[in-house]
N, C-alpha and C positions, 0 to 999 in steps of 0.2 A: 541587401538583404534585409527582409523585413523580420524583424523580431520584436517581443514583447521587454520591455524594461519597468523594472520596479524600483524606484529610487528610494524607498522607505518610509514615504509619509501618506501611506494609505492611499497612494493612487497609481492607475496602472496606464502603462501608454504602450504605442507601436510605434517604433522607429527603423531608419534605416542605420544597420549597423556597418562599421568601417572594415569587420572580417570576411564582406561577401566575398573577395579575392583570394581567402585564405588558400594555400594549398593542400593537398591530403598530404600527408607525411607516411611514411613507414609503417606498416600494421593499423594504417586508419583507414576509414571509409568515409564516403560523402554520403549521406543520405536525405532524402525527397521525405520531410515530415508529412503522414497521413493523419495523423492526430497524435496529440499530447493531452495529458490529463491533468488538473489540477490536484495537489495535495495540500492537506492541512499545513504541513510543515511549510509549504510556500508561503503562508500568510506570517512566518517570521520575517521573510525578505521584503513582503507589502508595508510592513510597519516599522521595517529599517534594523531588526534584531534577530540575526539569523540564528537560526537552530543549529546549524552545524557549518563547517566549513572555513575559510579562511581569507574569503571576498567581503567586501561591504557591498552592501544592497544596491543595485543598480551599475555593478560592476561587470556584471556576466548577466546572460540570458537565462532565464529562468527555464524551470521544466525536467522534470527527474522521471517523467514517466511517458515516454514518446514510444512509436512506433511508426515505421516508414518503409519504403524501396528504395535500395542502395543503386545510386547512379554514377558511382566514381568507385574504384579500388585502389588504395597505395599498394606501394611495393611489400613483399611478403607476405601477403594474405594470399591465403592459397586455399581456402576454407567456404570462402563467400566469394559471390558474382554480383557481376551487375544485373540488376533486377529481383534479387531475393527480396523477397518481405520480412523485415524483422521486428521484434521488441526489442527493446534496448533497456537494459539494467543499468543502473546509475553510478555503480561503484568503479573506479579505475585504480588497483591497486598496481604496488610496486612490479608483479608479477613473478617474484621469486621467494617470497619469505613463505614460511610454513603455514601461513593463512591462505595465501594466494594460491598457493599449490594444492590447497585442500576445497577452492573454490569459494573459501570465504574472504574476498578482497574487501567487503565490509569492514573486517578487521583488522587491516591490514594497518602498520603505523603511519604508512605514507599515502594513506588512500587520498583520490580527488571522489567529490562528487559531483557529477551533471548537474547545472542548476545552482550549485553553490559554488565551487572551485573551480569550474570551467563551465563554456557554454553550454546551456540543455537545449531543449526540443521546444519550446513555445517560439518558435520560430519556422520559416518557409524551408530552412536547411539546416543539418548538422554534421560537422565533422566528431566521430568519436571514433576511440580504439576499436578494431574489430572485437576483442576479447568483449564487448560490452553487447555484442548484436547476437539473437538468438533466432536462430529459422521459425517462422511461423508456418503452422499447417493451411493449407489451402482452405480450409475450411476455419479459420480463423480469420476474424473481420479486423481493419485495422482500429476501429474502437476498441474491440475486447483486446488487441494485442498491446493497447496503450495502460490497460488494467491488468493487466496479465503477468504485471514483475511486481512491483510495491504493494499490489492490493492483492488481489488473487492469488498470484505465485508465493507471496510472501504469506499468506492465510493457510496455504497448502501446506508449505515447509511447517509453520506451527502446529498444524494439526499430526504430521507426523511425529514432530519432536514429541510431542505430550502422546503418544500414541493411540488418538484417537479410533475407536473400533464402531462396529456397529451395536455392539453390546452395551454402550456408553450413553449416560445423560448426560449433556454438556451444556453450559450457560453459555450465551455472548452478551456481554454487558458494553453497550455503548453501540447503536446501530446507525453510525457513520459510513461512509464507503467501506472502510477497514471491519466495520463490524458485519456489514452484508455480505462482505465477501468471506468472512468468517462462516456467516450461515449457510450460504453457497456450498461450503466446504465441507461443512459438518453434516449437512443434509447428504450430498453425494457421497460420503464417508458411510453411511447410514444410521447416525446415530439419531438420538432422538433430541431436539434442541429446543432449548429456553432464552427467550430472547430478553433482555432488561434493557428498557427506554423509556424516557421521559416524554417525547415527541409522538404525539399519536400517528402521523402518518409515515413516522419509522417504523412504529413496531407494525403496522399494519403490512408496509413493505418487508419487514425481516418473515412475518407470517406468510406472505406471498411467497418468498423463495424459499420456504422450506421451514421456517419456524414451527413448531408443535404447540409450545405454550410463549405466551407475550405477559409479562409482566411490568405494570407501571410502578415505580419504587417510589414516587411520589403519591400513589393512592394506595397500595397493597403494603401489605408486609412482605416483604421478600423472604425472609426465613420460614413463614407460614406459609405460604404459596409453596416454596421449595419443598418444604415437607409433606405437603399434600401429595406433591407429584411424585414423590422419591419415596413416603412412605418413613419418612424420617431419615433416610439415610444420607441426605444431602447431594449433592452433583457430584459427578465421579470427574469433569474436568470442568475448567470456567477459563474462557478465553477472554481477556480483559482488553478493551480496546478502547475506553471512555479516556483514558488517563485523568480523570477528574478523582478527587480525594474518595468522595461518597461511593465511587463506582470501586472504586480498589478494595475499599473497607467491606464493601458490601460482596465481593469477588468472594473475599477471605472468609468471609461467613458462611456463606451458603455451599461451599465445597465442603465435602462429605470427608470421612476417613479414607485414607492414603489416596486422598485425591491429589490434583496437579491444577493450579492457578498458573496459566502462562500470560504474562503482562508483554503488553505491546503499547497501548496508550503510554505516550510519553510526557514524563512531566517534571520539572525541578522543585516541584513544590516540597518543603521540608517538613511540610505537617502529615504525611501520608502515615496514617494510623496503623501500621504494622503490629500486631501484640503477639511477640514470638510463643510464648505458651500458648495460648488460645487457638491464633490462626495455624501455627505451624506445629508446632512439637506435640503438642495432646492429641493433635488429629493424623500427626506423620505426613502432612500436607508438601508436595515439591512445590516452589516458588520458582518459576524459571524464565526469564527474559529471552524473547523471541525478536528475532532482526532480522527479516528478509531471508531470502534462501538459498543455498549454497549453487553456484553454476552449472554442476555436474546433476542438479535437478531440474533442469529446465527441459530435457526431453519427457519426463513423465507429467511435469504441471502440464504442458501443451497438451499431450493426451489426455490427461485426466479433464482438462477445460472443456476438450472440443466433444470426449465421449462418456463422460460423466457428467459434469455441468452443462454442458451446452451452450454454444456460442450464444443463442437467443438470451439464454438465461442470464448468462454472464453481463450482456448487456444491458440488465435491466437495473445494474447499481449505476448506471450513467442517466441523470435527469434532464442535463442540459448541453447543447452544443452551440459554440457560438463561431462564426469564421474570425480569421486574424486582422479583424477591423478596430481601432481604437475603443468606439463607441460601445461594441459588443463585447468587448476584452474589459472594458469598465465595468459594463453590466454584470459580467460573470464572477467578477473577482469581489463586486458587492455583495450579489446574491449567495456565492459560496461562502463568504466572510459573514452573514447574518443567519449563516444554515437555512436557507432555504432551499438547498440543492442536495442533490447528493454528487456523484461524479459530476464536474463538468470536464468537457473536453473542447479543446481548441483545433480546427481544422483548417489548416492554410488552403 
């Protein structure tokens, strides 16, 4: 079974893994991968410092954003069938704690994460618990399926969490794949969308996908521009996807009174300049963390992608596709690492 290996030295390889003949256990399925998307968190494995999980780089196949077709069903699986096309979420919880029972496996104390704790989808096949599989509508392509969970589904849940509505003006900070997913969702929610991005091509893409205003924080005064857009009221909501200290500070600066800032961009930087009085207290701002979606949200996510965003528009956050061949895989990781791409897909 061919799959990607990331030894942690800034290189990516394709190898034959010795788990090819692994049996499908109870409550599991085997999936023929159709597409698997590369995520910025995968780069922590690429450089040998895993962001999450308990395994060292190179011990498991990466890839926590796959989609594919079920080709084998294990015992006790009665809600899926061979031939079902599924998008796969990456969290495998214990199944019985309060968080798992609420569909929030990501909060489980014993959670395992595909591509970090156990083999992920950057391979020809994947064996995974049936609980991670979400049936895809016929109108949803494999490519869209691969970006429908960690990216678009995640941002859909964020928009719901912050109560986004058509009456809101929302900012999206950082237009990597997550930020562009935020733009797609916010536009489909009917909001006016202000995008903040340093890279010209990404700002232009943000406007193409539904942004109404674009601000380059390196060339323009974000506060002044936002004041002009909102008549000095500030933004109703801000979705922070950059994880960069300046981006986080800017998000907290430009949100208005009674506004909400949702933090998705991850950082371990201890110098994040949150000023409680200025940023939160005196504006009565809600500052919330958002991570993935609850499993029970999938049917509405799938319906929203197909009927509100559109499959073709969803695929617009994908810029590069590569076969599962070593030279192409290496190029995909290099370009993604250098921020020369949006979403990168591997298609066995």
